[in-house]
C-alpha positions as CSV (number, residue, x, y, z in Angstrom):
1,M,0.0,0.0,0.0
2,P,1.8,3.1,-1.2
3,V,2.0,6.4,0.8
4,I,0.7,9.5,-1.1
5,R,3.2,12.4,-1.1
6,A,2.6,15.8,-2.7
7,C,5.4,17.2,-4.9
8,K,6.7,20.4,-3.3
9,V,7.2,21.9,-6.8
10,C,4.0,21.2,-8.7
11,G,1.7,19.9,-5.9
12,R,0.9,16.7,-7.8
13,K,0.3,13.6,-5.6
14,N,2.7,10.8,-6.0
15,R,2.5,7.2,-4.8
16,V,5.6,6.1,-2.9
17,A,6.1,2.5,-1.9
18,A,6.7,2.0,1.8
19,A,10.1,0.5,1.1
20,H,11.2,3.7,-0.6
21,L,10.1,6.4,1.9
22,A,13.7,7.1,2.9
23,D,14.9,7.3,-0.7
24,T,15.0,10.3,-3.1
25,G,12.7,9.9,-6.0
26,R,11.2,11.9,-8.8
27,C,7.7,13.4,-9.2
28,G,5.8,11.6,-11.9
29,A,4.4,14.8,-13.3
30,C,7.2,17.5,-13.3
31,K,10.2,15.2,-12.6
32,A,11.3,17.3,-9.7
33,S,13.2,15.6,-6.9
34,L,11.0,14.0,-4.2
35,P,13.2,14.0,-1.1
36,P,13.0,11.3,1.5
37,V,10.0,11.7,3.8
38,D,10.9,14.4,6.4
39,E,7.8,14.6,8.5
40,P,5.9,12.1,10.7
41,L,3.4,10.1,8.7
42,E,0.0,9.5,10.4
43,V,-0.7,5.9,9.5
44,D,-3.5,3.4,9.8
45,A,-3.0,-0.2,10.8
46,E,-2.3,-1.4,7.2
47,Q,0.2,1.4,6.4
48,F,1.9,0.8,9.8
49,N,2.4,-2.9,9.0
50,E,3.6,-2.2,5.5
51,I,6.1,0.5,6.6
52,V,7.5,-1.4,9.5
53,Q,7.9,-4.6,7.5
54,T,9.4,-3.2,4.3
55,A,11.4,-0.1,5.4
56,R,15.1,-0.4,4.7
57,V,15.9,2.0,7.5
58,P,14.8,2.1,11.2
59,V,11.2,3.2,11.9
60,L,10.2,5.2,15.0
61,A,6.6,4.7,15.9
62,D,4.9,7.4,18.1
63,F,1.8,6.0,19.8
64,W,-0.3,9.0,20.8
65,A,-3.8,10.3,21.2
66,A,-5.3,13.8,20.5
67,W,-6.5,14.2,24.1
68,C,-3.0,13.5,25.6
69,G,-1.2,16.6,26.9
70,P,2.2,14.9,27.0
71,C,1.7,13.7,23.4
72,R,1.2,17.3,22.3
73,V,4.4,18.2,24.1
74,A,6.3,15.4,22.4
75,A,4.9,16.2,18.9
76,P,7.4,18.9,18.0
77,E,10.3,16.7,19.1
78,V,8.9,13.9,16.9
79,A,8.6,16.2,14.0
80,K,12.2,17.4,14.5
81,V,13.5,13.8,14.5
82,A,11.6,13.1,11.2
83,A,13.2,16.2,9.6
84,E,16.7,15.6,11.0
85,M,16.7,11.8,10.2
86,A,15.2,12.1,6.7
87,G,16.8,9.5,4.5
88,R,18.1,7.6,7.5
89,A,14.9,6.7,9.3
90,V,11.1,6.9,8.9
91,V,8.8,8.3,11.6
92,V,5.2,7.2,11.9
93,K,2.4,8.3,14.2
94,V,-0.3,5.8,15.4
95,D,-3.4,7.2,16.9
96,T,-4.2,4.8,19.8
97,E,-7.9,5.9,19.8
98,R,-8.4,5.0,16.2
99,Y,-6.1,2.0,16.0
100,P,-6.2,0.4,19.5
101,E,-5.4,-3.0,18.0
102,V,-2.0,-1.8,16.9
103,A,-1.2,-0.3,20.3
104,A,-2.3,-3.6,22.0
105,R,0.1,-5.6,19.9
106,F,3.0,-3.7,21.5
107,N,1.5,-3.6,25.0
108,V,1.2,0.2,24.9
109,R,-0.3,1.2,28.2
110,G,0.9,4.7,28.6
111,I,1.3,7.4,25.9
112,P,3.2,8.9,24.4
113,N,4.9,5.6,23.7
114,F,7.8,5.2,21.3
115,V,8.8,2.0,19.6
116,V,11.8,1.7,17.3
117,F,11.7,-1.1,14.6
118,S,14.6,-2.4,12.6
119,G,14.2,-5.2,10.1
120,G,10.5,-5.4,10.9
121,R,11.0,-6.1,14.6
122,P,10.8,-3.9,17.7
123,V,14.3,-3.2,19.1
124,M,13.4,-0.6,21.7
125,Q,10.3,0.7,23.5
126,Q,9.8,3.5,26.0
127,A,6.8,5.4,27.3
128,G,6.9,9.1,28.3
129,V,8.1,12.3,26.8
130,V,11.7,12.4,25.5
131,D,13.6,14.9,23.5
132,H,14.5,14.6,19.8
133,Q,18.2,13.8,20.7
134,Q,17.1,10.7,22.6
135,M,14.9,9.5,19.7
136,E,17.8,10.1,17.2
137,S,20.1,8.1,19.5
138,W,17.7,5.2,19.4
139,L,17.4,5.3,15.6
140,T,21.1,5.6,15.2
141,S,21.7,2.6,17.4
142,A,19.1,0.6,15.5
143,A,20.7,1.5,12.2
144,Q,24.2,0.5,13.4
145,S,22.9,-2.9,14.8
146,V,21.7,-3.7,11.2
147,A,24.8,-2.5,9.4
């Protein structure tokens, strides 16, 4: 199931396979460069599974809910990680209210809850607000353990 990304030059929507979210591509319409995904992707259960299983880079999953104050505090840090780790990691956000079955699979009991996946498997999990530097450290460690 591809992720739809808008070209920043012409605005056309492009389908990007989950396995290529960390790659640089080209817009199908104007041929402008489509940089690696540099923002957190809000995903449903199917997209979550596809990205975690096929990504060639570590994936940081942020389990959150709209009513959660600490989740709102963590959101800018999560966005910063996505921007700074573009091309080296993918960041996804899973709304625990809309997709409780995904949260239950990883025993998410407190939010925000962060899980780092590498090679389709969880390699680290922590609940509570942390800064972007800590998240980047997790992703860097996960990338090095695969390399």
